[in-house]
C-alpha positions as CSV (number, residue, x, y, z in Angstrom):
1,X,60.6,190.4,22.0
2,X,61.4,188.6,25.2
3,X,64.7,186.2,25.6
4,X,64.2,183.3,28.5
5,X,67.3,181.8,29.3
6,X,66.1,179.1,31.4
7,X,68.9,176.6,33.2
8,X,68.5,174.0,35.4
9,X,68.9,173.3,39.4
10,X,71.5,170.7,40.5
11,X,71.5,169.1,37.9
12,X,74.2,166.8,38.7
13,X,72.1,165.0,41.7
14,X,68.9,164.8,39.9
15,X,70.0,164.4,36.1
16,X,69.5,165.8,32.5
17,X,65.6,167.1,32.6
18,X,66.1,169.4,29.5
19,X,63.2,166.6,27.9
20,X,61.2,166.7,29.8
21,X,61.1,171.0,29.9
22,X,60.7,171.5,27.0
23,X,57.8,168.6,26.6
24,X,56.1,171.3,28.6
25,X,57.3,174.8,27.0
26,X,55.4,172.8,23.7
27,X,52.8,174.0,24.5
28,X,54.0,178.0,24.7
29,X,53.5,180.1,22.4
30,X,56.9,181.4,20.4
31,X,58.5,183.4,18.3
32,X,61.9,181.4,18.1
33,X,60.7,177.6,20.0
34,X,63.0,176.7,23.3
35,X,65.0,174.4,22.7
36,X,68.3,173.2,24.7
37,X,70.7,176.2,24.0
38,X,74.0,174.7,25.7
39,X,74.8,172.2,28.6
40,X,71.1,171.8,30.6
41,X,69.9,175.1,29.7
42,X,66.8,176.0,27.3
43,X,65.8,179.2,25.0
44,X,63.3,180.2,23.5
45,X,61.9,183.9,22.2
46,X,58.6,185.1,22.7
47,X,57.0,188.6,21.4
48,X,53.7,187.6,23.8
49,X,53.4,189.0,27.4
50,X,50.6,186.8,28.4
51,X,53.1,183.5,27.1
52,X,55.9,185.0,28.6
53,X,53.9,184.3,32.4
54,X,52.6,181.2,30.9
55,X,56.4,179.7,30.4
56,X,57.2,180.7,34.0
57,X,54.2,179.5,35.4
58,X,54.9,175.8,33.4
59,X,58.7,176.2,34.5
60,X,58.3,177.6,38.4
61,X,55.6,173.7,38.7
62,X,58.3,172.2,38.0
63,X,61.0,173.9,40.4
64,X,64.2,172.8,39.4
65,X,65.1,175.6,37.1
66,X,66.0,179.0,37.2
67,X,64.6,181.7,34.8
68,X,66.3,184.9,33.2
69,X,63.8,187.6,30.8
70,X,65.7,189.4,29.4
71,X,63.1,192.4,27.1
72,X,64.5,194.8,24.5
73,X,65.5,194.5,20.8
74,X,66.7,191.4,18.7
75,X,69.1,191.2,15.4
76,X,66.4,190.5,12.3
77,X,65.6,188.1,11.0
78,X,65.4,185.4,13.7
79,X,67.3,182.7,13.1
80,X,65.7,179.3,13.6
81,X,67.1,178.4,16.7
82,X,67.7,180.7,20.0
83,X,71.4,180.1,20.5
84,X,72.0,181.2,17.0
85,X,70.3,184.9,17.8
86,X,71.8,187.6,19.1
87,X,70.8,191.3,20.4
88,X,70.0,193.5,23.3
89,X,67.1,191.0,25.0
90,X,69.4,187.9,24.6
91,X,72.4,189.6,26.3
92,X,70.1,191.2,29.2
93,X,68.9,187.7,29.1
94,X,72.4,186.4,29.7
95,X,72.4,188.3,32.6
96,X,69.1,188.0,34.2
97,X,70.3,184.1,34.2
98,X,72.8,184.8,35.9
99,X,71.1,187.5,38.6
100,X,68.4,184.2,38.8
101,X,71.2,181.9,40.1
102,X,72.1,183.9,42.7
103,X,68.8,184.5,44.7
104,X,68.9,182.0,47.0
105,X,66.2,180.6,48.6
106,X,63.9,183.1,47.7
107,X,61.5,182.4,43.4
108,X,65.0,182.0,41.1
109,X,64.0,184.5,38.4
110,X,65.5,187.6,37.6
111,X,64.2,190.1,34.9
112,X,66.6,192.6,32.9
113,X,65.8,194.8,30.5
114,X,67.9,196.6,27.6
115,X,67.0,200.0,29.3
116,X,66.1,200.8,32.8
117,X,63.0,200.5,34.1
118,X,60.8,200.4,36.6
119,X,57.7,198.5,34.8
120,X,60.4,195.8,34.1
121,X,61.1,195.3,37.9
122,X,57.7,195.3,39.1
123,X,57.0,192.7,36.5
124,X,59.9,190.6,38.3
125,X,58.5,191.7,41.5
126,X,54.5,189.7,41.1
127,X,55.9,186.8,38.7
128,X,58.1,186.0,41.9
129,X,55.3,186.4,44.6
130,X,52.1,184.8,42.0
131,X,55.1,182.0,41.5
132,X,55.4,181.4,45.2
133,X,52.0,180.6,45.3
134,X,53.0,178.4,42.3
135,X,55.3,176.1,44.3
136,X,53.8,175.9,47.1
137,X,51.4,173.6,45.8
138,X,50.4,169.8,47.0
139,X,50.1,167.4,44.4
140,X,46.2,167.3,46.1
141,X,46.3,170.8,45.2
142,X,47.5,170.3,41.2
143,X,45.3,167.3,40.8
144,X,41.9,169.4,41.4
145,X,43.5,172.5,39.9
146,X,44.4,170.2,36.5
147,X,41.0,168.7,36.5
148,X,39.3,172.1,36.6
149,X,42.0,173.3,33.8
150,X,41.0,170.1,31.8
151,X,37.7,170.7,31.8
152,X,37.1,174.6,31.6
153,X,33.3,174.3,31.2
154,X,32.8,171.6,34.5
155,X,31.1,172.1,38.1
156,X,33.2,171.7,41.0
157,X,30.9,168.9,41.8
158,X,31.4,167.2,38.0
159,X,35.2,167.9,38.9
160,X,34.7,166.1,42.7
161,X,32.9,163.4,40.6
162,X,35.7,163.1,38.0
163,X,37.9,162.9,41.1
164,X,36.3,160.2,43.8
165,X,35.7,163.6,46.1
166,X,33.8,165.5,47.8
167,X,32.7,169.0,46.5
168,X,33.7,170.4,50.1
169,X,37.3,169.1,49.1
170,X,37.9,170.7,45.3
171,X,36.5,174.1,47.1
172,X,38.5,173.6,49.7
173,X,41.8,172.5,47.8
174,X,41.1,175.5,45.0
175,X,40.6,178.6,47.5
176,X,44.7,176.9,49.8
177,X,45.9,176.4,46.1
178,X,46.0,180.8,45.5
179,X,44.3,179.8,42.2
180,X,42.6,183.6,42.0
181,X,45.6,185.0,43.5
182,X,47.9,183.3,40.8
183,X,45.1,184.4,37.5
184,X,45.2,188.0,38.9
185,X,49.2,187.4,39.0
186,X,49.4,186.6,35.4
187,X,47.1,189.7,34.8
188,X,49.2,191.9,36.6
189,X,52.3,190.5,35.3
190,X,51.5,190.9,31.6
191,X,50.4,194.6,31.7
192,X,53.7,195.1,33.4
193,X,55.6,193.3,30.7
194,X,53.7,195.4,28.1
195,X,55.1,198.4,29.3
196,X,58.4,197.4,29.9
197,X,58.9,196.4,26.2
198,X,58.0,199.9,25.3
199,X,60.6,201.2,28.0
200,X,63.2,198.8,26.8
201,X,62.2,199.7,23.0
202,X,62.8,203.3,24.2
203,X,59.7,204.0,23.3
204,X,58.3,206.9,25.8
205,X,60.1,209.3,28.1
206,X,61.9,208.8,31.2
207,X,59.4,209.8,32.9
208,X,57.2,206.9,32.1
209,X,60.1,204.1,32.1
210,X,60.5,205.2,35.8
211,X,56.8,204.3,36.4
212,X,55.3,207.6,37.1
213,X,54.0,207.9,33.7
């Protein structure tokens, strides 16, 4: 399982943004839904690496959050509320969010597993890299990307017409936004997270979990 603990940055100066984030994360597939755990912190439980990446991307777009991801087993049965959950993944998530708050200017995301694994380290590195791409996008670039997401079958010319801009402007926005790099990063991160779960559950040899198998 993956336990995601997400804590607001600078809430004293920006106000409570938990309700806004919960509305955004409600679109993510979870085992235990995201909810406010304590203060300005939210937590949820996910079993699908692709859903983890989706939650990370949605959260990093908002720029106001630290993200800690714990990987490992959880005590069953899972409770209806994540704040009542227990197990190694919950412990790892707590360590991860504490570490995320010490990342400085870097993308504030840390992954911790219940077992040492280079796969988890590699997944963190990829999420930080594509997270930096996401965080740097301009409002104009997001406008184009959101229009593309809202109309999956639309051409760039169609999107341009709907936004009242040129097709060339749409094309440039897509390139500048790093859209393809993000898509590639999502796939890579999900694959690495999948391998990391095997190590956290002690599936496979030590050599495999060290990233050499």
